[in-house]
N, C-alpha and C positions, 0 to 999 in steps of 0.2 A: 257724533261719530264723523269722522273724515274718512274717504275712500280714495284712496290715491292709485290711479291708474297707470300702470309702468307699462310701457312699449320695451321691447327689446332694447332699444337704444338707451332708454332709462335704467336699463339694470345694467349695461354695459359702464355706465357711468357713476354708480352707486359706488361708495366709498365710504371708510371708516376715518373719522377726523378724531384727533388726538384727545379734543375736548370742546365745547363749546366756548370757551376762552373766561378768563376772569370777569370781565364785564357782565357776560350771562350768568356764569356762577352767583356773582352778588345779587343779579335780579332775583334769582329763584332764593338767594338765602334772606333776602328781605321777605319775601313770601313766607318762607319757613318759620320766620319771627314773627309773622302776624298770624300764625295759626294760635288758636284758644289752647288747645288740647294737643299738641305735638304728638307725632308718633313716638315710640321709644327710641328710635333711631337717631332723634335729634335731641332728646331732653337733656343728656349730658353736655351737647356742646350748647345750648341755649343756657345751661347754667353757668357756664363759664361765661358767659357774656352779661351778665348781671352788674349793673353799676357803671359797665364800661363804655356803654354806648351814650354820647352828651345829646344835648338839645339840637345840636343842627339834624340828627335823623329823624325829629319828629315829624318833619314834613311827609315822612314816607308813606305815614299812615293816610295822606290825601289821595296817594296813587295805589297803595297795596291796602285793600279792605280786609277787615278780618275775616279767616278763612274762605277767603275766596281769592282767585287770580286776578292780579292787576293791571295795569297798565302794558300793553306788550311792548316793552322800550326793546326787546331783543328784533322783534322785526322792525321797528323805526330805525334802529341803527343798522343793523345787519350783522354779517358775521365781522368780528373784529379781534386781531389776536392779542392785544394789551387792554387793559382798564383804561389807560390814557385816551389810546384811540378811539374808545368807546363812549368815553364822557364828552372828548371832542366832538364826536358825530352826533351825540345828543344835543349838545348846544348850538349845532348846525341843523339840526332836524328841520326841514321845510314845514312851515307853519300849518299848510294846509295838510300834511301828514299828518301832524300831531293833532290838527283839529278831527279828523277823522277817526283817529283812534279813541280821543276822548268822546266822540258821538258814540261810537261802537260801546264803549266802557259805560258811558250813562245809562243804557239801553238795560244794563243789568244792576249795575250800582249809582245812585244818584252824585254827581259831582259836587265835590265842595267848591267852595268859593277860591280858595288857593288852587285848587286843580284847574277852573276855568281861567284863572289868569295866566297858565302857562302859553296860553295863545294870544296874550296882549303883547304889545310892541314894547311893554318894558321888559328886558331880558332877565331881571333878578331872581324870579321864581325859577326860571330853567338853571340859573347859576345855583340856586338852593339846592334844588333836586340833585344837581351834579355833585356837588360838596357832600350831600347825605350820602349818596351812594359811595363816592370815595371813603369817606368816613366808616361806612357800614363793612365796606372791603378790608380798611386798614385793620380792623379789630375782630372781624366775624370770618374771614374767608382767608386773608393773607397768611396769619400766624400758623393755618394747617394745611397751605398749599403744598409743602413738599408731600405730605401724607397723600393730600388729595391727588396731586400729580401721578403719584406712584400707582395710587389704585387706580385710577384712570389708563395709565398705560398698561397695567396688566390685564383689565377688560379688555382695550383694544388688541393686544396681542391673542388673547382666547378667542376673540371673534375671528382674527386672521386665521388662526388655526381653523376656526368651524369652515371658512371657505376653503380652505386648502384640502381638509380632510372629507367635507360633505357638501361643499357647493354654496352658492348664495342663496339660492332659496332655503336651505336650511337655517343660514344665519337671520332671514327675513322672518322665518318661522319660531325662532327661539329668541330674538332679543330682546322682547319684554312681553312673553306669553300671556301677561294676564289683562293686557291691554292692546297687545299689536296682533293682529291675526293675517296672514298671509293664504290669499285663496286666488290665486292664478288668474287672472294678472292685476289683481287688485290686493291694495295692502290697506286693512280696515285698522284705525287708529281712534280708539277711544277718547275723547276729552271730557275732563269735568266744565267746559265753559258753555256745554249744549250747544256747540256747532255741529251743524248737518249738512256735509257738503261733498261734492263729487271734485274731485281736482284732478286735471289733467295734464302731467308735467312735461308733456309734448317733447321728451327728449332732453329736458333739462338735466336730469338724475335727481339722485337722492344723497345728501351726507348723514350719515347716521355719528352721532356724537354721545359718547358716555357723559354722565353729569353724577356728581354727587349730591346736589342741593335740588335738584327738579322736583324732587317728592316721589307719590307714588306713581303718577299718571306721565307716560311722554308728552313733549310738546313739541309741537309742530310749529314752524315759524319760516317766513320766506322773507326774501331781500328785496324790500319797496324801492331800494334805489336802482336795482338790476333786475328787471322782470325775466331774464336769459338765464339767473343764478339758478343752482340747482336748491330743492326745498331742504330743509333740515330737520330731522327729527332726533330729539334730545331725550334719551330714554335714562332711566336709573340704575347704578349701578351697585349701589348701596341696599341689600335687601337682609342683613342679620346683624343682631346686636353685636357680636364679635369683631366683625369688620368695623361696625360704627365705633366701638369703642377704642380701637385701634387709631382711628382718625383722627379723634379728639384727645387722645393722651400725648402728651408733649415728649416723655419719654421714648422716643422712637428709635429704632436702628438708625434712620437718617442722622439723628442727632448724635449719635456716636459717630457715625460717618465723619460728620463735620467737624468734630474733636480730631479724628484721625488725619484727614484732608485738607480742612481748611472749609468753610461754608461755601464759597464759589466754585471750588474744584468738586465738592459733593453735590452739590446742586446741577453743574454740568454734567456727571457721570450719571446722576439719577435721570435727568432731561433726556438724553442719549440714550438711554437704554432700550429704545425701539428703534433707533437710527436718527440721527438728526445731523442737519449742516452747520457751518460756523452761523451764516448771517441769520437762521432761523433761530439757533442757541442764542445768539446776541439780541436778536427780539424778544424771544421769550423770558430772557433772565434780567432784561433790561441793563445789559452791559455792551460795551463795545467790541465790534468783531476781532478787534487787535486784542484784547483781552482774553476773548475765548481763544484765539490763536495760542498765547501762550500759556494757558494753563492747559489747552487739548495736549500740548506737546510734552508737558509734564506728564499726563496721564498716560499718553502712547507709550512714552519711554519706561514708564512703570509697568506697562504690560496690562493696563485697566482696559483701554480702548484700543480698537484699530482703525485706520482711516484710508479710505479709497476716493480715487477720483471718479466722478460721475458727469462727465461733459466740464463746463468750465467751473463747476462746483466740487465739492469734498464731502463725503457723508462719514459721520462717526458711529461707530457702532462698539456696545460693550462686549468685551471679551469675555469667557467662562470666569477669570479671576474676578473681572469686575462685577459679574453677576452675584458672584458670591459675596463680595464686599455689601451688594446691595441689599440681600437678603440671604443670610448663612443657612436659611432653612430651605431645604430642597423640595419638601412637599409645596410649600409656598410658590416655589421657582418654577417648579416644571408641573406641580398639580397631578391630574391622572397620571401623567407620563411615567412615574416613578411607581406606580401601582401594577403588579405582575398582570 
């Protein structure tokens, strides 16, 4: 169990991230694939991957043991917005940090000869690991990212409403009640790794990040490259079979929206549902800011988004009509708000 000691300054700096990012989700996805008996939530997803992962991904077995957490690559790399940046940072991880993580991992799971070679002067094993994660992402994560992103945004919006309606302490008490408990001023976080430690954030703050692939337990991570950076608590958002089935089903409303608006504009509309700037949109979707501006102009002229200036930047948000296109079911859009 981690015991996070939160000061008043930590609470002021606590925020909710849109997601841990595609790199972190790919790491969690690798762990879900290594489970001998996956939970019902991931069985349909795993069945869709049969025969689609080639031999490049076999090296992942060296760093993600069966039914256990693997190397904490998220902590080694730190928070990154894109898969490419995560892979680049992984390749550039200081060998001392990687050696320390392997030593910690070895205390729980004996290292293989291949995993030991990650700290050799020869960079090829690290490139093989990066290639395997990229392959896994392309097959197991990216095809479902529109659905995943929509689910993460919906959870983030719900958590934000909790803060507005009931305050930050209620958010901390309800973010993952099975494994996270708020006992002021300590946030207790159960971990499946056997860690038992008191962590004093010292004003760094805490980032809460919703995740689809993190599994049943939350995951606490720190940025080794920046000791002053906030800790990140990644928590699960998929808790029922209905939600899981919608994630792994190809024929989603987003697919029909892409047919109506085009893939890029539908992706932009979905991404900015909770507010997003042009540069952030470009980074998250892997397109240029100029391309984003062209498409947001069309969406704005169609009454699907609005744009306001925030200092030197602009922020795009979805209008009511845009929200209806994203999800025509008012019960899903507004949750309990439609209940008398």
